[in-house]
C-alpha positions as CSV (number, residue, x, y, z in Angstrom):
1,X,0.1,0.0,-0.2
2,X,2.9,2.5,1.3
3,X,4.6,1.4,-2.7
4,X,1.3,2.1,-4.4
5,X,1.0,5.5,-2.9
6,X,4.5,6.4,-3.0
7,X,4.5,5.5,-7.2
8,X,1.3,7.4,-7.2
9,X,3.2,10.4,-5.6
10,X,6.2,10.2,-8.2
11,X,3.8,9.9,-10.9
12,X,1.9,13.1,-9.6
13,X,5.5,15.2,-9.7
14,X,6.7,14.0,-13.2
15,X,3.1,14.9,-15.0
16,X,2.9,18.5,-12.7
17,X,6.5,19.2,-13.8
18,X,6.0,18.2,-17.0
19,X,3.2,20.2,-17.4
20,X,4.4,23.3,-16.0
21,X,7.6,23.0,-18.3
22,X,5.9,22.6,-21.8
23,X,3.4,25.4,-20.6
24,X,6.5,27.8,-19.9
25,X,7.7,26.6,-23.1
26,X,4.3,27.0,-24.9
27,X,4.0,30.8,-23.1
28,X,7.6,31.8,-24.1
29,X,7.9,30.1,-27.8
30,X,6.1,31.4,-31.0
31,X,3.0,28.5,-32.0
32,X,5.3,26.7,-35.0
33,X,8.9,26.9,-32.7
34,X,6.9,25.3,-29.7
35,X,5.2,22.6,-31.8
36,X,8.5,21.7,-33.6
37,X,10.6,21.8,-30.3
38,X,7.7,19.8,-28.4
39,X,7.3,17.6,-30.6
40,X,10.4,14.6,-29.6
41,X,9.6,14.9,-26.2
42,X,5.9,14.9,-26.2
43,X,6.3,11.8,-28.8
44,X,8.6,9.8,-26.0
45,X,5.9,10.6,-23.3
46,X,3.0,9.0,-25.5
47,X,5.2,6.0,-26.2
48,X,5.2,5.2,-22.7
49,X,1.7,5.9,-22.1
50,X,0.0,4.5,-25.3
51,X,2.1,1.6,-25.5
52,X,1.9,0.3,-29.0
53,X,2.0,-3.4,-28.2
54,X,-0.7,-3.2,-25.8
55,X,-3.2,-1.4,-28.5
56,X,-2.3,-3.9,-31.3
57,X,-3.2,-6.6,-28.6
58,X,-6.5,-5.1,-28.2
59,X,-6.9,-4.4,-32.1
60,X,-6.2,-8.6,-32.7
61,X,-8.5,-9.4,-30.1
62,X,-11.2,-6.9,-31.6
63,X,-10.6,-8.0,-35.2
64,X,-8.8,-11.0,-35.8
65,X,-7.4,-11.2,-39.2
66,X,-9.4,-9.1,-40.8
67,X,-6.6,-6.4,-40.4
68,X,-3.3,-7.4,-41.1
69,X,-0.2,-7.2,-38.8
70,X,1.3,-3.9,-40.9
71,X,-2.2,-2.5,-40.9
72,X,-2.4,-3.2,-36.9
73,X,0.4,-1.7,-36.4
74,X,-0.4,1.4,-38.8
75,X,-3.6,2.0,-36.7
76,X,-1.4,1.8,-33.7
77,X,1.1,4.3,-35.0
78,X,-2.0,6.7,-35.8
79,X,-3.4,6.4,-32.5
80,X,-0.3,7.8,-31.0
81,X,-0.2,10.4,-33.4
82,X,-3.3,11.6,-32.5
83,X,-3.1,11.4,-29.3
84,X,0.2,14.3,-30.0
85,X,-1.8,16.5,-32.0
86,X,-4.8,16.5,-28.7
87,X,-2.0,17.5,-26.7
88,X,-0.8,20.2,-28.5
89,X,-4.4,21.6,-29.3
90,X,-5.2,21.0,-25.2
91,X,-1.5,23.2,-25.5
92,X,-2.8,26.2,-27.5
93,X,-6.2,26.2,-25.9
94,X,-4.1,27.3,-22.0
95,X,-2.6,30.5,-24.2
96,X,-5.7,30.8,-27.0
97,X,-8.7,31.4,-25.5
98,X,-10.4,31.1,-28.3
99,X,-8.3,28.4,-30.2
100,X,-11.0,26.2,-30.1
101,X,-13.9,27.9,-31.1
102,X,-10.8,29.0,-34.5
103,X,-10.3,25.3,-34.7
104,X,-13.4,23.0,-34.2
105,X,-16.5,23.0,-36.5
106,X,-20.0,22.0,-34.7
107,X,-22.2,19.5,-36.3
108,X,-25.2,18.9,-35.2
109,X,-26.1,21.7,-32.7
110,X,-29.8,21.5,-33.4
111,X,-29.4,18.0,-31.8
112,X,-28.2,19.0,-28.6
113,X,-30.7,22.5,-28.6
114,X,-33.8,19.3,-29.3
115,X,-32.6,17.9,-26.2
116,X,-32.0,21.2,-24.1
117,X,-35.5,22.2,-24.9
118,X,-37.0,19.3,-22.6
119,X,-35.5,20.6,-19.7
120,X,-34.3,17.9,-17.8
121,X,-30.5,18.6,-18.8
122,X,-28.4,16.4,-21.3
123,X,-25.9,13.2,-20.6
124,X,-23.4,14.1,-22.8
125,X,-22.4,10.5,-23.9
126,X,-18.4,10.4,-24.7
127,X,-15.5,8.3,-24.7
128,X,-11.5,8.5,-25.1
129,X,-11.8,9.3,-28.4
130,X,-10.4,12.1,-30.5
131,X,-10.2,15.3,-28.3
132,X,-12.8,14.3,-25.7
133,X,-10.8,17.6,-23.3
134,X,-12.4,20.0,-26.0
135,X,-15.9,18.6,-26.3
136,X,-16.8,20.6,-23.2
137,X,-14.4,24.0,-24.4
138,X,-15.9,24.0,-27.8
139,X,-19.4,24.4,-26.2
140,X,-18.5,26.3,-23.0
141,X,-17.4,29.2,-25.8
142,X,-20.6,29.3,-27.2
143,X,-21.9,29.7,-24.1
144,X,-23.5,26.3,-22.8
145,X,-22.9,24.9,-19.1
146,X,-20.8,21.8,-19.1
147,X,-19.1,19.5,-17.0
148,X,-17.3,16.9,-17.3
149,X,-16.7,13.6,-15.0
150,X,-13.0,13.2,-14.7
151,X,-11.4,11.6,-11.5
152,X,-9.2,13.9,-10.3
153,X,-5.7,12.8,-8.1
154,X,-6.1,13.1,-4.4
155,X,-3.1,15.4,-4.4
156,X,-3.2,18.8,-3.4
157,X,-0.7,20.3,-6.0
158,X,-2.6,18.5,-8.7
159,X,-6.3,20.0,-7.3
160,X,-4.4,23.6,-7.5
161,X,-3.1,23.0,-10.8
162,X,-6.1,22.0,-12.3
163,X,-8.0,24.8,-10.6
164,X,-5.9,27.4,-12.0
165,X,-6.0,26.6,-15.4
166,X,-9.9,24.8,-15.8
167,X,-10.8,28.2,-16.7
168,X,-9.1,28.5,-19.5
169,X,-11.1,25.4,-21.2
170,X,-14.7,26.8,-20.6
171,X,-16.0,23.6,-18.2
172,X,-16.1,22.6,-14.8
173,X,-15.0,19.2,-13.7
174,X,-17.1,16.7,-11.3
175,X,-14.6,14.5,-9.2
176,X,-15.6,10.5,-9.3
177,X,-13.6,9.9,-6.3
178,X,-16.9,10.5,-4.1
179,X,-19.5,8.6,-5.7
180,X,-22.3,9.8,-3.6
181,X,-21.3,13.4,-3.9
182,X,-20.4,13.3,-7.4
183,X,-23.9,11.7,-8.4
184,X,-25.5,14.5,-5.9
185,X,-23.2,17.3,-8.0
186,X,-24.7,15.4,-11.3
187,X,-28.4,15.5,-10.9
188,X,-28.0,18.9,-9.6
189,X,-26.4,20.1,-12.6
190,X,-29.1,18.2,-14.6
191,X,-31.9,19.8,-12.9
192,X,-30.5,23.2,-13.9
193,X,-30.6,22.0,-17.6
194,X,-27.2,21.7,-18.0
195,X,-24.7,19.3,-19.8
196,X,-22.7,16.6,-18.1
197,X,-20.3,14.6,-20.1
198,X,-19.7,11.3,-19.3
199,X,-17.1,8.9,-21.0
200,X,-19.0,5.7,-21.5
201,X,-16.3,3.4,-22.7
202,X,-14.3,2.6,-19.3
203,X,-15.1,-1.0,-19.5
204,X,-12.5,-2.7,-17.2
205,X,-15.3,-3.0,-14.2
206,X,-18.4,-2.9,-14.1
207,X,-21.8,-5.0,-13.4
208,X,-23.4,-5.2,-16.6
209,X,-22.0,-7.7,-18.6
210,X,-22.3,-6.0,-22.4
211,X,-20.7,-7.2,-25.4
212,X,-18.0,-5.5,-27.3
213,X,-16.1,-7.0,-30.5
214,X,-18.5,-9.8,-29.4
215,X,-16.2,-10.5,-26.1
216,X,-17.2,-10.4,-23.0
217,X,-16.5,-6.9,-21.2
218,X,-17.8,-5.2,-18.1
219,X,-19.4,-1.9,-18.1
220,X,-20.4,0.6,-15.6
221,X,-24.3,0.9,-15.3
222,X,-23.5,4.7,-13.7
223,X,-24.6,6.7,-16.9
224,X,-27.5,4.6,-17.9
225,X,-29.0,4.8,-14.2
226,X,-28.7,8.6,-14.0
227,X,-30.3,9.2,-17.5
228,X,-33.7,6.8,-16.0
229,X,-33.2,8.2,-12.6
230,X,-33.0,12.2,-14.1
231,X,-35.1,11.3,-17.4
232,X,-32.2,13.5,-19.1
233,X,-31.7,12.8,-22.8
234,X,-28.4,11.0,-23.7
235,X,-27.0,12.7,-26.4
236,X,-24.1,11.0,-28.6
237,X,-21.0,13.8,-29.0
238,X,-16.9,13.0,-29.9
239,X,-14.7,15.3,-31.1
240,X,-12.4,13.7,-34.2
241,X,-10.2,14.7,-36.9
242,X,-10.9,14.0,-40.7
243,X,-8.8,13.3,-43.2
244,X,-7.7,16.6,-43.9
245,X,-6.5,17.0,-40.5
246,X,-9.3,19.4,-39.3
247,X,-11.5,19.1,-35.9
248,X,-15.2,18.1,-35.9
249,X,-17.3,18.3,-33.3
250,X,-20.2,15.6,-34.0
251,X,-23.3,15.7,-32.0
252,X,-26.0,13.1,-32.6
253,X,-29.7,12.4,-32.3
254,X,-31.0,11.7,-28.6
255,X,-30.4,7.6,-28.0
256,X,-33.8,6.5,-26.7
257,X,-34.1,4.7,-23.6
258,X,-35.8,1.3,-23.1
259,X,-38.4,1.9,-20.6
260,X,-40.3,-1.2,-19.6
261,X,-41.1,-0.8,-16.4
262,X,-38.5,-3.3,-14.7
263,X,-35.4,-0.5,-13.5
264,X,-33.3,-3.5,-13.2
265,X,-33.8,-4.8,-16.8
266,X,-33.8,-1.6,-18.6
267,X,-30.4,-0.8,-17.0
268,X,-29.0,-3.6,-18.3
269,X,-30.5,-3.5,-22.0
270,X,-30.3,0.3,-22.2
271,X,-26.3,-0.1,-20.9
272,X,-25.6,-2.9,-23.6
273,X,-27.3,-0.7,-25.9
274,X,-24.7,2.1,-24.9
275,X,-21.8,-0.2,-25.5
276,X,-23.3,-1.6,-29.0
277,X,-23.2,2.4,-30.0
278,X,-19.3,2.7,-28.4
279,X,-18.6,0.2,-30.8
280,X,-20.0,1.4,-33.8
281,X,-18.3,4.6,-33.2
282,X,-15.0,2.6,-32.4
283,X,-14.9,0.8,-35.9
284,X,-15.1,4.1,-37.9
285,X,-12.7,5.9,-36.0
286,X,-10.2,3.1,-34.9
287,X,-7.3,5.2,-35.0
288,X,-8.4,8.1,-32.8
289,X,-9.7,5.2,-29.7
290,X,-6.8,5.1,-27.0
291,X,-8.0,1.3,-26.6
292,X,-6.6,1.3,-22.7
293,X,-10.1,1.6,-21.8
294,X,-10.6,-2.2,-22.4
295,X,-8.3,-5.4,-22.2
296,X,-9.8,-7.1,-24.8
297,X,-7.3,-9.7,-24.7
298,X,-7.9,-10.7,-21.5
299,X,-11.5,-11.5,-22.6
300,X,-11.2,-13.5,-25.1
301,X,-11.8,-17.0,-23.7
302,X,-15.1,-16.2,-23.3
303,X,-16.9,-14.5,-26.1
304,X,-19.9,-12.9,-25.7
305,X,-22.8,-13.6,-27.3
306,X,-24.6,-10.4,-29.4
307,X,-25.8,-7.6,-27.3
308,X,-29.5,-7.3,-27.2
309,X,-30.2,-3.8,-29.0
310,X,-32.2,-2.5,-31.4
311,X,-30.7,-2.5,-35.0
312,X,-31.6,1.4,-36.3
313,X,-28.5,2.3,-33.6
314,X,-26.3,0.6,-36.2
315,X,-26.1,3.3,-38.9
316,X,-26.1,6.2,-36.1
317,X,-22.4,6.4,-36.6
318,X,-22.3,6.6,-40.7
319,X,-24.1,9.5,-40.9
320,X,-22.3,11.5,-38.5
321,X,-19.8,12.7,-40.9
322,X,-18.1,12.5,-44.1
323,X,-14.8,10.7,-42.8
324,X,-15.1,7.8,-44.2
325,X,-14.9,4.4,-41.9
326,X,-11.6,2.5,-41.9
327,X,-13.5,-0.8,-41.0
């Protein structure tokens, strides 16, 4: 236990020092020079944070032989390069308050307006795909009250750092460390008709047995439970890059919840529906998902039967952008 705490402290100090170092560079150098000088260091950090071999293992478990080995390695490299670009955009936002407005085009804003018109708030269903950090930034610039669920380390110096720089991202953070407090804050925000961003692809542990790429994954029931309790519409939104390198914030139509009167069964069925949607999104952008929020290669012995979800969801992401799918 003491070793684990010491390890976390060392990791926190490294993250703190790295952030302040790059932020100092960003403030003092022209944008083009900062990007040129920081790329080698950030690329090294990303190779450690997102190991290419681990991404390839997950790709193999998900797609089997439908991808060749060179293709899998190419996708894994693309995952790292996209993450690098996302970090650079996050640093750009620190020094240019309008960077997200200038760099990101919103598609499907009418879907968000329709959902907010119900007066129940909106649960923004996201994933660790594309630049998920700037989703709230882009909408916050437009005046939306936006909250993102995030596990903030219990470290006073990290908390102070987040409090200092978070306003530059036009959103607030609801810490998930204290779960009951987090639920209270989420329900209060929804009651005020605000947006709560929940990343639904943390599939390492959970109480619902769902299927991702035909394999059993444990999925948390929290996002769906909150949606059913609050009657807030669940609206998928994600920020991805097209082939031209431009960023698009895609806001999809609301996912209709299944309500058959049995809360426990409704939560399970809607959670499986959520995971099914996330799979369709990952299939479209395999090089923009970090592949670290699930361990598919460890689940291979027990392949799951197809999730019981409605067929219309299968085509949702195909109509979202003009970027052709990889699969």
